[in-house]
Jmol script that loads the backbone (N, CA, C; Angstrom):
load data "model"
ATOM      1  N   MET A   1       8.982  20.908  22.819  1.00  0.00           N
ATOM      2  CA  MET A   1       7.540  20.618  21.459  1.00  0.00           C
ATOM      3  C   MET A   1       8.004  20.985  20.308  1.00  0.00           C
ATOM      4  N   PRO A   2       7.405  20.358  19.304  1.00  0.00           N
ATOM      5  CA  PRO A   2       7.579  21.020  18.244  1.00  0.00           C
ATOM      6  C   PRO A   2       6.522  22.341  17.857  1.00  0.00           C
ATOM      7  N   ASP A   3       7.012  23.072  16.998  1.00  0.00           N
ATOM      8  CA  ASP A   3       6.097  24.444  17.005  1.00  0.00           C
ATOM      9  C   ASP A   3       4.758  24.042  15.893  1.00  0.00           C
ATOM     10  N   TYR A   4       3.792  24.013  16.207  1.00  0.00           N
ATOM     11  CA  TYR A   4       2.587  23.716  15.185  1.00  0.00           C
ATOM     12  C   TYR A   4       2.407  25.182  14.792  1.00  0.00           C
ATOM     13  N   ILE A   5       1.327  25.037  13.406  1.00  0.00           N
ATOM     14  CA  ILE A   5       0.726  25.708  13.022  1.00  0.00           C
ATOM     15  C   ILE A   5      -0.515  25.009  12.639  1.00  0.00           C
ATOM     16  N   THR A   6      -1.581  26.149  12.683  1.00  0.00           N
ATOM     17  CA  THR A   6      -2.953  25.651  12.518  1.00  0.00           C
ATOM     18  C   THR A   6      -3.303  26.070  10.946  1.00  0.00           C
ATOM     19  N   THR A   7      -4.178  24.654  10.700  1.00  0.00           N
ATOM     20  CA  THR A   7      -4.397  24.980   9.250  1.00  0.00           C
ATOM     21  C   THR A   7      -5.303  24.197   9.230  1.00  0.00           C
ATOM     22  N   ASN A   8      -6.063  24.355   7.650  1.00  0.00           N
ATOM     23  CA  ASN A   8      -7.658  24.139   7.952  1.00  0.00           C
ATOM     24  C   ASN A   8      -7.463  22.947   6.400  1.00  0.00           C
ATOM     25  N   ILE A   9      -7.834  21.604   6.255  1.00  0.00           N
ATOM     26  CA  ILE A   9      -8.274  21.164   5.478  1.00  0.00           C
ATOM     27  C   ILE A   9     -10.003  20.549   5.443  1.00  0.00           C
ATOM     28  N   ARG A  10     -10.085  20.731   3.855  1.00  0.00           N
ATOM     29  CA  ARG A  10     -11.642  20.110   3.748  1.00  0.00           C
ATOM     30  C   ARG A  10     -11.354  18.633   3.467  1.00  0.00           C
ATOM     31  N   LEU A  11     -12.582  18.104   3.892  1.00  0.00           N
ATOM     32  CA  LEU A  11     -12.596  16.655   3.905  1.00  0.00           C
ATOM     33  C   LEU A  11     -14.145  16.435   3.551  1.00  0.00           C
ATOM     34  N   PRO A  12     -14.147  15.044   3.146  1.00  0.00           N
ATOM     35  CA  PRO A  12     -15.622  14.607   2.519  1.00  0.00           C
ATOM     36  C   PRO A  12     -16.477  13.961   4.144  1.00  0.00           C
ATOM     37  N   ARG A  13     -17.466  14.485   4.272  1.00  0.00           N
ATOM     38  CA  ARG A  13     -18.150  14.302   5.375  1.00  0.00           C
ATOM     39  C   ARG A  13     -18.053  12.844   5.880  1.00  0.00           C
ATOM     40  N   GLU A  14     -18.418  11.941   5.164  1.00  0.00           N
ATOM     41  CA  GLU A  14     -17.768  10.336   5.579  1.00  0.00           C
ATOM     42  C   GLU A  14     -16.548  10.176   5.837  1.00  0.00           C
ATOM     43  N   LEU A  15     -15.370  10.761   5.051  1.00  0.00           N
ATOM     44  CA  LEU A  15     -14.243  10.514   5.787  1.00  0.00           C
ATOM     45  C   LEU A  15     -13.966  10.909   7.125  1.00  0.00           C
ATOM     46  N   LEU A  16     -14.417  12.382   7.423  1.00  0.00           N
ATOM     47  CA  LEU A  16     -14.119  12.932   8.670  1.00  0.00           C
ATOM     48  C   LEU A  16     -14.807  11.844   9.312  1.00  0.00           C
ATOM     49  N   ARG A  17     -15.896  11.658   9.171  1.00  0.00           N
ATOM     50  CA  ARG A  17     -16.710  10.705  10.410  1.00  0.00           C
ATOM     51  C   ARG A  17     -15.881   9.579  10.638  1.00  0.00           C
ATOM     52  N   ALA A  18     -15.394   8.502   9.622  1.00  0.00           N
ATOM     53  CA  ALA A  18     -14.651   7.561   9.786  1.00  0.00           C
ATOM     54  C   ALA A  18     -13.125   7.823  10.536  1.00  0.00           C
ATOM     55  N   LEU A  19     -12.654   9.261  10.269  1.00  0.00           N
ATOM     56  CA  LEU A  19     -11.701   9.781  10.785  1.00  0.00           C
ATOM     57  C   LEU A  19     -11.795   9.555  12.456  1.00  0.00           C
ATOM     58  N   LYS A  20     -12.898  10.771  12.508  1.00  0.00           N
ATOM     59  CA  LYS A  20     -13.318  10.556  14.218  1.00  0.00           C
ATOM     60  C   LYS A  20     -13.422   9.269  14.863  1.00  0.00           C
ATOM     61  N   HIS A  21     -13.904   8.277  14.052  1.00  0.00           N
ATOM     62  CA  HIS A  21     -13.714   7.302  14.842  1.00  0.00           C
ATOM     63  C   HIS A  21     -12.939   6.039  14.973  1.00  0.00           C
ATOM     64  N   LYS A  22     -12.024   5.980  14.320  1.00  0.00           N
ATOM     65  CA  LYS A  22     -10.604   5.997  14.393  1.00  0.00           C
ATOM     66  C   LYS A  22      -9.886   6.578  15.454  1.00  0.00           C
ATOM     67  N   ALA A  23     -10.003   7.625  15.643  1.00  0.00           N
ATOM     68  CA  ALA A  23      -9.386   8.512  16.541  1.00  0.00           C
ATOM     69  C   ALA A  23     -10.044   8.043  18.155  1.00  0.00           C
ATOM     70  N   VAL A  24     -11.031   7.837  17.975  1.00  0.00           N
ATOM     71  CA  VAL A  24     -11.527   7.034  19.649  1.00  0.00           C
ATOM     72  C   VAL A  24     -10.887   5.741  19.637  1.00  0.00           C
ATOM     73  N   GLU A  25     -11.284   5.059  18.397  1.00  0.00           N
ATOM     74  CA  GLU A  25     -10.582   3.231  18.631  1.00  0.00           C
ATOM     75  C   GLU A  25      -9.542   3.702  19.036  1.00  0.00           C
ATOM     76  N   GLU A  26      -8.174   4.401  18.524  1.00  0.00           N
ATOM     77  CA  GLU A  26      -6.988   4.575  19.025  1.00  0.00           C
ATOM     78  C   GLU A  26      -6.565   5.226  20.262  1.00  0.00           C
ATOM     79  N   ASN A  27      -7.916   6.158  20.675  1.00  0.00           N
ATOM     80  CA  ASN A  27      -7.482   7.250  21.784  1.00  0.00           C
ATOM     81  C   ASN A  27      -6.204   8.167  21.488  1.00  0.00           C
ATOM     82  N   LYS A  28      -6.824   8.282  20.527  1.00  0.00           N
ATOM     83  CA  LYS A  28      -5.796   9.863  19.910  1.00  0.00           C
ATOM     84  C   LYS A  28      -6.710  10.808  19.219  1.00  0.00           C
ATOM     85  N   SER A  29      -6.122  12.053  18.748  1.00  0.00           N
ATOM     86  CA  SER A  29      -7.077  13.254  18.531  1.00  0.00           C
ATOM     87  C   SER A  29      -6.653  13.070  16.803  1.00  0.00           C
ATOM     88  N   VAL A  30      -7.927  13.694  16.215  1.00  0.00           N
ATOM     89  CA  VAL A  30      -7.862  13.623  14.654  1.00  0.00           C
ATOM     90  C   VAL A  30      -6.331  13.975  14.111  1.00  0.00           C
ATOM     91  N   SER A  31      -6.305  15.538  14.861  1.00  0.00           N
ATOM     92  CA  SER A  31      -4.799  16.047  14.167  1.00  0.00           C
ATOM     93  C   SER A  31      -3.554  15.011  14.585  1.00  0.00           C
ATOM     94  N   GLN A  32      -3.758  14.352  15.373  1.00  0.00           N
ATOM     95  CA  GLN A  32      -2.515  13.458  15.658  1.00  0.00           C
ATOM     96  C   GLN A  32      -2.615  12.571  14.584  1.00  0.00           C
ATOM     97  N   LEU A  33      -3.866  11.785  14.337  1.00  0.00           N
ATOM     98  CA  LEU A  33      -4.039  10.648  13.269  1.00  0.00           C
ATOM     99  C   LEU A  33      -3.195  11.530  11.660  1.00  0.00           C
ATOM    100  N   VAL A  34      -4.153  12.696  11.571  1.00  0.00           N
ATOM    101  CA  VAL A  34      -3.371  13.540  10.416  1.00  0.00           C
ATOM    102  C   VAL A  34      -2.075  13.580  10.111  1.00  0.00           C
ATOM    103  N   ARG A  35      -1.612  14.228  11.337  1.00  0.00           N
ATOM    104  CA  ARG A  35       0.170  14.332  11.465  1.00  0.00           C
ATOM    105  C   ARG A  35       0.411  12.908  11.246  1.00  0.00           C
ATOM    106  N   GLU A  36       0.218  12.112  11.659  1.00  0.00           N
ATOM    107  CA  GLU A  36       1.060  10.451  11.640  1.00  0.00           C
ATOM    108  C   GLU A  36       0.776   9.946  10.070  1.00  0.00           C
ATOM    109  N   ALA A  37      -0.473  10.556   9.470  1.00  0.00           N
ATOM    110  CA  ALA A  37      -0.320   9.803   8.100  1.00  0.00           C
ATOM    111  C   ALA A  37       0.280  10.867   6.769  1.00  0.00           C
ATOM    112  N   VAL A  38       0.172  12.074   7.421  1.00  0.00           N
ATOM    113  CA  VAL A  38       1.002  13.062   6.339  1.00  0.00           C
ATOM    114  C   VAL A  38       2.679  12.796   6.979  1.00  0.00           C
ATOM    115  N   PHE A  39       3.170  12.216   8.253  1.00  0.00           N
ATOM    116  CA  PHE A  39       4.538  11.878   7.810  1.00  0.00           C
ATOM    117  C   PHE A  39       5.000  10.679   7.371  1.00  0.00           C
ATOM    118  N   LYS A  40       4.115   9.776   7.324  1.00  0.00           N
ATOM    119  CA  LYS A  40       4.210   8.902   6.658  1.00  0.00           C
ATOM    120  C   LYS A  40       4.119   8.704   5.063  1.00  0.00           C
ATOM    121  N   LEU A  41       3.307   9.585   4.892  1.00  0.00           N
ATOM    122  CA  LEU A  41       3.689  10.049   3.379  1.00  0.00           C
ATOM    123  C   LEU A  41       4.885  10.644   2.837  1.00  0.00           C
ATOM    124  N   ILE A  42       5.260  11.453   3.510  1.00  0.00           N
ATOM    125  CA  ILE A  42       6.476  12.030   3.304  1.00  0.00           C
ATOM    126  C   ILE A  42       7.685  11.381   3.813  1.00  0.00           C
ATOM    127  N   ALA A  43       7.481  10.292   4.740  1.00  0.00           N
ATOM    128  CA  ALA A  43       8.836  10.056   5.155  1.00  0.00           C
ATOM    129  C   ALA A  43       8.898   8.952   4.068  1.00  0.00           C
ATOM    130  N   HIS A  44       7.889   8.060   3.272  1.00  0.00           N
ATOM    131  CA  HIS A  44       8.092   7.186   2.485  1.00  0.00           C
ATOM    132  C   HIS A  44       8.410   7.428   0.965  1.00  0.00           C
ATOM    133  N   LYS A  45       8.153   8.796   0.563  1.00  0.00           N
ATOM    134  CA  LYS A  45       8.321   9.373  -0.460  1.00  0.00           C
ATOM    135  C   LYS A  45       9.873   9.280  -0.916  1.00  0.00           C
ATOM    136  N   GLY A  46      10.922   9.503  -0.080  1.00  0.00           N
ATOM    137  CA  GLY A  46      12.263   9.537  -0.371  1.00  0.00           C
ATOM    138  C   GLY A  46      13.071   8.482  -0.700  1.00  0.00           C
ATOM    139  N   LYS A  47      12.166   7.083   0.051  1.00  0.00           N
ATOM    140  CA  LYS A  47      12.597   5.932  -0.125  1.00  0.00           C
ATOM    141  C   LYS A  47      12.862   4.992  -1.282  1.00  0.00           C
ATOM    142  N   LYS A  48      13.775   4.699  -1.330  1.00  0.00           N
ATOM    143  CA  LYS A  48      13.873   3.708  -2.697  1.00  0.00           C
ATOM    144  C   LYS A  48      13.131   2.375  -2.731  1.00  0.00           C
ATOM    145  N   ASN A  49      12.762   1.782  -3.664  1.00  0.00           N
ATOM    146  CA  ASN A  49      11.926   0.584  -3.628  1.00  0.00           C
ATOM    147  C   ASN A  49      12.390  -0.491  -2.882  1.00  0.00           C
ATOM    148  N   ILE A  50      11.548  -1.319  -2.173  1.00  0.00           N
ATOM    149  CA  ILE A  50      12.007  -2.414  -1.037  1.00  0.00           C
ATOM    150  C   ILE A  50      12.989  -3.261  -2.352  1.00  0.00           C
ATOM    151  N   PRO A  51      14.113  -3.920  -1.461  1.00  0.00           N
ATOM    152  CA  PRO A  51      15.122  -4.658  -2.309  1.00  0.00           C
ATOM    153  C   PRO A  51      13.806  -6.430  -2.716  1.00  0.00           C
ATOM    154  N   ALA A  52      14.626  -6.579  -3.601  1.00  0.00           N
ATOM    155  CA  ALA A  52      13.467  -7.820  -4.326  1.00  0.00           C
ATOM    156  C   ALA A  52      13.486  -9.041  -3.206  1.00  0.00           C
ATOM    157  N   GLU A  53      14.823  -8.980  -2.527  1.00  0.00           N
ATOM    158  CA  GLU A  53      15.067 -10.138  -1.591  1.00  0.00           C
ATOM    159  C   GLU A  53      14.194 -10.116  -0.019  1.00  0.00           C
ATOM    160  N   LYS A  54      14.160  -8.712  -0.026  1.00  0.00           N
ATOM    161  CA  LYS A  54      13.148  -8.268   1.336  1.00  0.00           C
ATOM    162  C   LYS A  54      11.435  -8.077   1.115  1.00  0.00           C
ATOM    163  N   ASP A  55      11.206  -8.163  -0.154  1.00  0.00           N
ATOM    164  CA  ASP A  55       9.757  -8.061  -0.564  1.00  0.00           C
ATOM    165  C   ASP A  55       9.301  -9.765  -0.272  1.00  0.00           C
ATOM    166  N   PRO A  56       7.600  -9.470   0.279  1.00  0.00           N
ATOM    167  CA  PRO A  56       7.068 -11.039   0.780  1.00  0.00           C
ATOM    168  C   PRO A  56       7.111 -11.692  -0.428  1.00  0.00           C
ATOM    169  N   LEU A  57       6.577 -11.090  -1.919  1.00  0.00           N
ATOM    170  CA  LEU A  57       6.263 -11.527  -3.066  1.00  0.00           C
ATOM    171  C   LEU A  57       7.736 -12.457  -3.503  1.00  0.00           C
ATOM    172  N   HIS A  58       8.618 -11.825  -3.187  1.00  0.00           N
ATOM    173  CA  HIS A  58       9.852 -12.664  -3.836  1.00  0.00           C
ATOM    174  C   HIS A  58       9.657 -14.343  -3.763  1.00  0.00           C
ATOM    175  N   LYS A  59       9.451 -14.231  -2.175  1.00  0.00           N
ATOM    176  CA  LYS A  59       9.415 -15.850  -1.816  1.00  0.00           C
ATOM    177  C   LYS A  59       8.940 -16.803  -2.510  1.00  0.00           C
ATOM    178  N   ILE A  60       7.739 -16.123  -3.031  1.00  0.00           N
ATOM    179  CA  ILE A  60       6.646 -17.419  -4.099  1.00  0.00           C
ATOM    180  C   ILE A  60       7.247 -17.186  -5.319  1.00  0.00           C
ATOM    181  N   VAL A  61       8.176 -16.354  -5.775  1.00  0.00           N
ATOM    182  CA  VAL A  61       8.983 -16.428  -7.010  1.00  0.00           C
ATOM    183  C   VAL A  61       9.953 -17.748  -7.430  1.00  0.00           C
ATOM    184  N   GLY A  62       9.050 -18.580  -8.416  1.00  0.00           N
ATOM    185  CA  GLY A  62       9.767 -19.697  -8.458  1.00  0.00           C
ATOM    186  C   GLY A  62       9.189 -20.901  -7.986  1.00  0.00           C
ATOM    187  N   MET A  63       7.933 -20.674  -7.353  1.00  0.00           N
ATOM    188  CA  MET A  63       7.250 -21.800  -6.444  1.00  0.00           C
ATOM    189  C   MET A  63       6.962 -22.826  -7.626  1.00  0.00           C
ATOM    190  N   ALA A  64       6.092 -22.366  -8.182  1.00  0.00           N
ATOM    191  CA  ALA A  64       5.380 -23.429  -9.471  1.00  0.00           C
ATOM    192  C   ALA A  64       6.207 -23.281 -10.585  1.00  0.00           C
ATOM    193  N   LYS A  65       6.874 -24.898 -10.283  1.00  0.00           N
ATOM    194  CA  LYS A  65       8.083 -25.035 -11.503  1.00  0.00           C
ATOM    195  C   LYS A  65       7.262 -25.862 -12.479  1.00  0.00           C
ATOM    196  N   THR A  66       7.419 -25.751 -13.458  1.00  0.00           N
ATOM    197  CA  THR A  66       6.803 -25.868 -14.831  1.00  0.00           C
ATOM    198  C   THR A  66       7.651 -26.689 -16.122  1.00  0.00           C
ATOM    199  N   SER A  67       7.222 -27.058 -17.018  1.00  0.00           N
ATOM    200  CA  SER A  67       8.384 -27.220 -18.015  1.00  0.00           C
ATOM    201  C   SER A  67       7.773 -26.347 -19.294  1.00  0.00           C
ATOM    202  N   ILE A  68       7.199 -25.885 -19.240  1.00  0.00           N
ATOM    203  CA  ILE A  68       7.010 -24.732 -19.960  1.00  0.00           C
ATOM    204  C   ILE A  68       7.506 -23.705 -20.453  1.00  0.00           C
ATOM    205  N   LYS A  69       8.379 -23.688 -21.551  1.00  0.00           N
ATOM    206  CA  LYS A  69       9.271 -22.556 -22.070  1.00  0.00           C
ATOM    207  C   LYS A  69       8.858 -21.331 -22.544  1.00  0.00           C
ATOM    208  N   ASN A  70       7.964 -21.750 -23.314  1.00  0.00           N
ATOM    209  CA  ASN A  70       7.366 -20.294 -24.264  1.00  0.00           C
ATOM    210  C   ASN A  70       5.689 -19.622 -23.619  1.00  0.00           C
ATOM    211  N   GLY A  71       5.581 -19.591 -22.430  1.00  0.00           N
ATOM    212  CA  GLY A  71       4.325 -19.460 -21.994  1.00  0.00           C
ATOM    213  C   GLY A  71       3.992 -18.485 -22.750  1.00  0.00           C
ATOM    214  N   SER A  72       4.592 -17.393 -22.981  1.00  0.00           N
ATOM    215  CA  SER A  72       4.210 -16.019 -22.976  1.00  0.00           C
ATOM    216  C   SER A  72       3.347 -16.272 -24.620  1.00  0.00           C
ATOM    217  N   ALA A  73       4.513 -16.760 -25.581  1.00  0.00           N
ATOM    218  CA  ALA A  73       3.800 -16.844 -26.847  1.00  0.00           C
ATOM    219  C   ALA A  73       2.878 -17.919 -27.205  1.00  0.00           C
ATOM    220  N   SER A  74       2.499 -18.906 -26.203  1.00  0.00           N
ATOM    221  CA  SER A  74       1.684 -19.736 -26.560  1.00  0.00           C
ATOM    222  C   SER A  74       0.503 -20.136 -25.320  1.00  0.00           C
ATOM    223  N   HIS A  75       0.338 -18.951 -24.932  1.00  0.00           N
ATOM    224  CA  HIS A  75      -0.809 -18.857 -23.796  1.00  0.00           C
ATOM    225  C   HIS A  75      -2.086 -19.506 -23.797  1.00  0.00           C
ATOM    226  N   ASP A  76      -2.517 -19.438 -24.832  1.00  0.00           N
ATOM    227  CA  ASP A  76      -3.899 -19.855 -25.212  1.00  0.00           C
ATOM    228  C   ASP A  76      -3.657 -21.143 -25.596  1.00  0.00           C
ATOM    229  N   LEU A  77      -2.682 -21.952 -26.368  1.00  0.00           N
ATOM    230  CA  LEU A  77      -2.642 -23.474 -26.009  1.00  0.00           C
ATOM    231  C   LEU A  77      -2.934 -23.803 -24.905  1.00  0.00           C
ATOM    232  N   TYR A  78      -1.925 -23.409 -24.417  1.00  0.00           N
ATOM    233  CA  TYR A  78      -1.880 -24.115 -22.650  1.00  0.00           C
ATOM    234  C   TYR A  78      -2.881 -23.887 -21.855  1.00  0.00           C
ATOM    235  N   LEU A  79      -3.772 -22.854 -22.005  1.00  0.00           N
ATOM    236  CA  LEU A  79      -4.948 -22.598 -21.372  1.00  0.00           C
ATOM    237  C   LEU A  79      -6.309 -23.381 -22.011  1.00  0.00           C
ATOM    238  N   TYR A  80      -6.251 -22.917 -23.386  1.00  0.00           N
ATOM    239  CA  TYR A  80      -7.414 -23.695 -24.018  1.00  0.00           C
ATOM    240  C   TYR A  80      -7.443 -25.344 -24.795  1.00  0.00           C
ATOM    241  N   GLY A  81      -6.307 -25.333 -25.193  1.00  0.00           N
ATOM    242  CA  GLY A  81      -5.962 -26.645 -25.950  1.00  0.00           C
ATOM    243  C   GLY A  81      -5.683 -26.432 -27.092  1.00  0.00           C
ATOM    244  N   LYS A  82      -5.683 -27.022 -28.088  1.00  0.00           N
ATOM    245  CA  LYS A  82      -5.683 -26.948 -29.623  1.00  0.00           C
ATOM    246  C   LYS A  82      -7.054 -26.827 -30.034  1.00  0.00           C
ATOM    247  N   LYS A  83      -7.138 -26.034 -30.982  1.00  0.00           N
ATOM    248  CA  LYS A  83      -8.609 -25.555 -31.855  1.00  0.00           C
ATOM    249  C   LYS A  83      -8.628 -26.982 -32.363  1.00  0.00           C
TER     250      LYS A  83
END
end "model"
wireframe off; spacefill off
backbone 0.3
color backbone group
């Protein structure tokens, strides 16, 4: 069993209320939810960015094929047409 240390944190009233509701919904203690959230925060901090090929957004890149070659330079023309 881990060696737990008691600590105090200050939370806005509404945040604590929402946390208590979440604890009841998930049948967990408030302490357990806080530990899980802190663990996720610490565990993800050291990880590198997701490789592009594993990023869900990577799949949509290139889906909208277009013949526009200078879209950033002439975006007003393409959006609004000639003046």
